[in-house]
C-alpha positions in Angstrom: 0.0 0.0 0.0 1.4 3.4 -0.9 1.5 6.2 1.7 -1.2 8.0 -0.3 -3.5 5.0 -0.2 -2.8 4.5 3.5 -3.5 8.1 4.4 -6.7 8.4 2.4 -8.1 5.1 3.6 -7.6 6.2 7.2 -9.4 9.5 6.4 -12.4 7.4 5.2 -12.4 5.8 8.7 -11.2 2.5 7.2 -8.3 0.3 8.2 -5.2 0.4 6.0 -2.2 -1.9 6.3 -0.4 0.5 8.8 -1.4 3.5 10.8 -0.4 6.4 8.5 2.1 9.0 9.7 1.9 12.7 8.9 2.8 16.0 10.4 1.2 19.4 9.7 4.5 21.3 10.1 8.1 20.3 10.7 10.3 23.2 11.8 14.0 23.5 12.4 16.1 22.1 14.1 14.4 18.8 13.5 14.2 19.4 9.7 18.0 19.4 9.3 19.2 17.7 12.5 18.4 14.2 11.5 19.6 14.0 7.9 21.4 17.3 7.2 20.1 20.3 5.2 18.2 18.3 2.6 14.9 20.1 2.6 11.5 19.1 3.7 10.5 16.8 0.8 13.7 14.8 1.1 13.2 14.7 4.9 9.7 13.3 4.4 11.2 10.6 2.1 14.0 9.7 4.5 11.9 9.5 7.7 9.0 7.7 5.9 6.0 10.1 6.1 2.9 8.9 4.3 1.8 12.5 3.5 3.4 15.9 2.9 2.1 19.3 3.6 2.3 22.1 1.1 1.5 25.8 1.6 0.7 28.7 -0.7 3.9 30.5 -1.9 3.9 34.2 -0.9 6.4 36.9 -1.9 7.8 39.0 1.0 8.9 42.6 1.3 11.9 42.7 3.7 11.4 45.6 6.2 14.6 45.0 8.0 15.1 44.3 11.7 13.6 40.9 11.4 10.3 42.0 9.9 8.7 41.5 6.6 5.4 42.4 4.8 3.5 39.7 3.0 1.2 40.0 0.0 -1.8 40.6 2.2 -0.1 43.7 3.7 0.3 41.9 7.0 3.6 42.7 8.8 5.4 39.7 10.4 8.2 39.5 12.9 10.6 36.6 13.1 11.4 34.9 16.3 15.1 33.9 16.7 14.0 30.3 16.1 12.6 31.4 12.7 8.9 31.2 13.5 6.9 34.2 12.3 4.2 36.1 14.3 1.8 38.9 13.1 3.1 42.3 14.1 1.1 44.7 11.9 -2.4 44.7 10.6 -3.5 46.5 7.4 -7.2 47.0 8.1 -8.3 49.1 11.0 -11.9 50.1 10.0 -14.5 50.1 7.3 -12.6 52.8 5.3 -9.5 50.6 5.2 -11.6 47.7 4.0 -13.1 49.8 1.2 -9.7 50.5 -0.2 -8.2 47.0 0.5 -7.6 44.5 -2.2 -6.5 40.9 -1.3 -3.7 39.2 -3.2 -4.3 37.4 -6.5 -5.1 33.7 -5.6 -4.1 32.7 -9.1 -0.7 34.3 -9.2 1.7 32.0 -11.1 4.2 31.8 -8.1 1.4 30.8 -5.7 1.7 27.1 -6.5 5.4 26.6 -7.2 5.9 24.4 -4.1 2.7 22.5 -4.8 3.8 21.7 -8.4 7.2 20.4 -7.1 5.3 18.1 -4.6 3.1 16.8 -7.3 6.0 16.1 -9.6 7.8 14.3 -6.8 5.1 12.5 -4.9 1.9 12.2 -6.9 0.4 8.7 -6.4 3.0 7.8 -3.7 2.5 10.2 -0.8 -0.7 12.1 -0.1 -0.2 15.8 -0.9 -2.1 17.9 1.7 -2.6 21.7 1.2 -2.6 23.7 4.4 -5.4 26.2 3.7 -7.6 28.3 6.0 -11.1 29.3 6.6 -11.9 32.9 7.5 -11.0 33.3 11.2 -7.2 33.2 11.2 -6.7 35.6 8.3 -9.4 37.9 9.7 -7.4 38.4 12.9 -4.2 38.7 10.9 -5.8 41.5 8.9 -7.5 43.3 11.9 -5.6 42.2 14.9 -7.2 39.7 17.3 -8.4 42.2 19.9 -10.0 44.4 17.2 -11.7 41.4 15.6 -13.2 40.3 18.9 -14.4 43.9 19.6 -16.0 43.9 16.1 -17.9 40.7 16.9 -19.9 42.8 19.4 -19.8 46.2 17.8 -19.6 45.6 14.0 -20.9 42.2 13.0 -21.6 43.2 9.4 -18.0 44.4 9.1 -16.7 41.1 10.5 -18.7 39.2 7.9 -17.4 41.4 5.1 -13.8 40.7 6.0 -14.5 37.0 6.4 -16.2 36.9 3.0 -13.2 38.5 1.4 -10.9 36.0 3.0 -13.0 32.9 2.3 -13.4 33.8 -1.4 -9.7 34.0 -1.7 -9.1 30.8 0.2 -11.8 28.9 -1.8 -10.2 30.0 -5.1 -6.8 28.8 -3.9 -8.2 25.5 -2.9 -10.0 25.0 -6.2 -6.8 25.8 -8.1 -4.7 23.5 -5.8 -7.2 20.7 -6.4 -6.7 21.2 -10.2 -3.0 21.1 -9.6 -3.2 17.7 -7.9 -3.6 17.9 -4.1 -5.1 14.8 -2.4 -6.5 16.5 0.7 -6.8 19.9 2.5 -6.2 20.7 6.1 -7.6 24.1 7.3 -5.4 25.5 9.9 -7.4 28.1 11.8 -7.0 27.6 15.5 -10.0 28.4 17.7 -9.0 27.6 21.3 -6.7 28.1 24.2 -5.6 25.1 26.3 -8.6 25.6 28.6 -11.4 26.8 26.3 -12.3 28.3 22.9 -11.2 31.8 22.2 -14.8 32.9 21.9 -18.3 31.8 23.0 -20.0 28.9 21.3 -22.6 31.3 19.9 -19.9 33.6 18.4 -18.2 30.5 17.0 -21.5 29.4 15.4 -22.1 32.9 14.0 -18.6 34.0 12.8 -16.8 30.7 12.1 -19.1 27.9 11.2 -20.4 29.3 7.9 -16.9 29.6 6.6 -15.8 26.1 7.8 -18.8 24.7 5.9 -17.8 26.6 2.7 -14.3 25.1 2.7 -15.7 21.6 3.4 -18.2 22.1 0.5 -15.4 23.0 -1.9 -13.3 20.0 -0.9 -16.2 17.6 -1.1 -17.5 19.0 -4.4 -14.1 18.3 -5.9 -13.8 14.8 -4.4 -11.1 15.4 -1.7 -11.2 15.1 2.1 -11.2 18.0 4.5 -9.2 17.9 7.7 -10.1 20.5 10.4 -7.1 21.6 12.5 -7.5 23.4 15.8 -5.6 22.7 18.9 -6.8 23.7 22.4 -9.8 22.5 24.4 -12.6 22.4 21.9 -15.1 20.1 23.7 -17.8 22.9 23.8 -17.6 23.5 20.0 -16.7 20.0 18.9 -20.2 19.0 17.9 -20.4 22.0 15.6 -17.1 21.3 14.0 -18.1 17.7 13.3 -21.5 18.8 12.0 -19.7 20.8 9.3 -19.0 17.6 7.4 -15.3 17.7 7.9 -13.6 14.3 7.4 -11.1 14.5 10.2 -10.1 16.4 13.3 -6.4 17.3 14.0 -4.5 17.4 16.4 -6.6 16.7 19.5 -4.3 18.2 22.1 -3.9 16.0 25.2 -2.5 18.9 27.3 -5.7 20.7 26.6 -7.9 17.9 28.0 -8.6 16.4 24.6 -8.2 12.6 25.0 -8.0 11.1 21.6 -9.7 7.9 22.8 -12.7 9.8 24.1 -12.9 11.9 20.9 -12.9 8.7 18.8 -15.5 7.1 21.1 -17.9 10.1 20.8 -17.3 11.0 17.1 -15.4 8.1 15.5 -18.5 7.1 13.5 -18.5 10.5 11.8 -14.8 11.6 11.5 -11.3 10.2 11.5 -8.9 11.4 14.2 -5.4 12.8 13.6 -2.8 13.1 16.4 -1.9 13.2 19.2 1.5 12.5 20.6 2.2 15.4 23.0 4.6 18.0 21.6 4.5 20.2 24.7 6.4 18.0 27.2 7.0 14.5 25.8 8.6 15.3 22.4 10.7 18.3 23.7 11.8 16.9 27.1 10.8 13.3 27.4 13.1 10.2 27.3 13.0 7.7 24.5 10.9 5.5 26.7 8.4 8.3 27.4 8.0 8.8 23.6 7.5 5.0 23.0 4.9 4.9 25.8 3.0 7.9 24.4 2.9 6.3 20.9 1.7 2.9 22.2 -1.1 4.6 24.2 -2.1 6.8 21.2 -2.3 3.8 18.9 -4.2 1.7 21.5 -6.8 4.5 21.9 -7.1 5.8 18.4 -6.0 3.2 15.8 -8.2 0.2 16.5 -10.4 -0.4 13.4 -8.6 2.3 11.4 -9.7 5.9 11.1 -6.5 7.2 12.7 -3.5 9.2 11.3 -0.7 9.4 13.9 0.9 12.8 14.3 2.0 15.1 17.1 -0.4 17.2 19.2 0.3 20.3 17.1 3.5 20.3 15.1 7.2 19.5 15.2 8.0 23.0 16.5 11.5 24.4 17.3 11.4 23.1 20.8 11.0 19.4 19.8 14.0 17.1 20.4 14.8 15.8 16.9 15.7 12.4 18.2 12.4 12.1 20.0 10.6 12.8 16.7 12.6 10.0 15.1 11.6 7.7 17.9 8.0 8.7 17.5 8.0 7.8 13.8 10.0 4.5 14.3 7.6 3.5 17.2 4.6 4.3 15.1 5.8 2.0 12.4 6.8 -0.7 14.9 3.5 -0.8 16.8 1.1 0.6 14.2 1.1 -2.3 11.7 -2.3 -4.1 11.4 -3.5 -6.3 12.9 -2.5 -4.4 16.0 -1.1 -6.3 19.0 -4.2 -7.1 21.2 -2.1 -7.3 24.3 -0.7 -3.9 23.8 -4.2 -2.5 23.2 -5.5 -4.1 26.4 -2.6 -2.7 28.4 -2.5 0.8 27.0 -6.1 1.8 26.1 -6.9 2.9 29.7 -3.6 4.5 30.5 -3.1 8.3 30.6 0.5 9.3 30.1 -0.4 13.0 30.0 -1.7 13.0 33.6 1.6 13.5 35.2 2.3 16.6 33.1 -1.0 18.1 33.9 -0.2 17.9 37.6 2.9 20.2 37.2 
């Protein structure tokens, strides 16, 4: 079975030959620490991922001092580790919105990396576009505090911004499907570790319509949709599942999201993706800690299929590269079907994350 077949079968809530392995994002130092500076695609081949993630390509204007402006007019700052954060927002009010024009979703350079992935992996590894719905780019454009104020004071303005964003994102997704992607993951995050960023009613009003629009584009074109959001989302999970999404990623254990419980409640409607802890275990744990976390995750989530193993968010700069290697090797060792019944019996009721929650 190819990685692509394995990945897509799991997203259909079916059982492949092995639990597929994927990661939304792999940052430095892991990206070059294990095999040298060979680039993400060669890394994915070396370590044996079943799917690769691709992003839109954006041109940057260097502003100096570790800052740049993207094609949306959003100013970004770069942390010393290389991770970018939004530092300047181009839309302050309705007047700014009237004058604002989003980037061209069909710009020739937009899909350079995607075309490279298709040329290299088509039919072998699943090619997953990281797209977005409306929330994340709305707060990049307005600023998070301003967006939340507008939820209360300017609801029509919020929807106008969201509509502009979603029309762009839908166009990108349609074009990426034409270019050859196999699935889309929409990366808007909606929650803190303890609760969603907004009330369930605000989520229903300002986020759900746009999640459904992206799901509809994916399904109309015959590809699966993966909804990514970390944090504690129990209070909005039913709404997310009701959008028609095919899978939920990454189901963060440090946020009280037990992947076994999620599968028990929603496993007849969605696949689950995740959720080896990347807050404590992958950065600081021993090799044995990682192996234990992988075994427990497989025992809780992989029985009967419908599970893609991944971290609980991403392989961020704080992850120990050797621990990520151990995670992948352990997933291959213990994730071959039929699964070891004794392992399942031993690990399905364990809770490795509990000791970290007590800190």
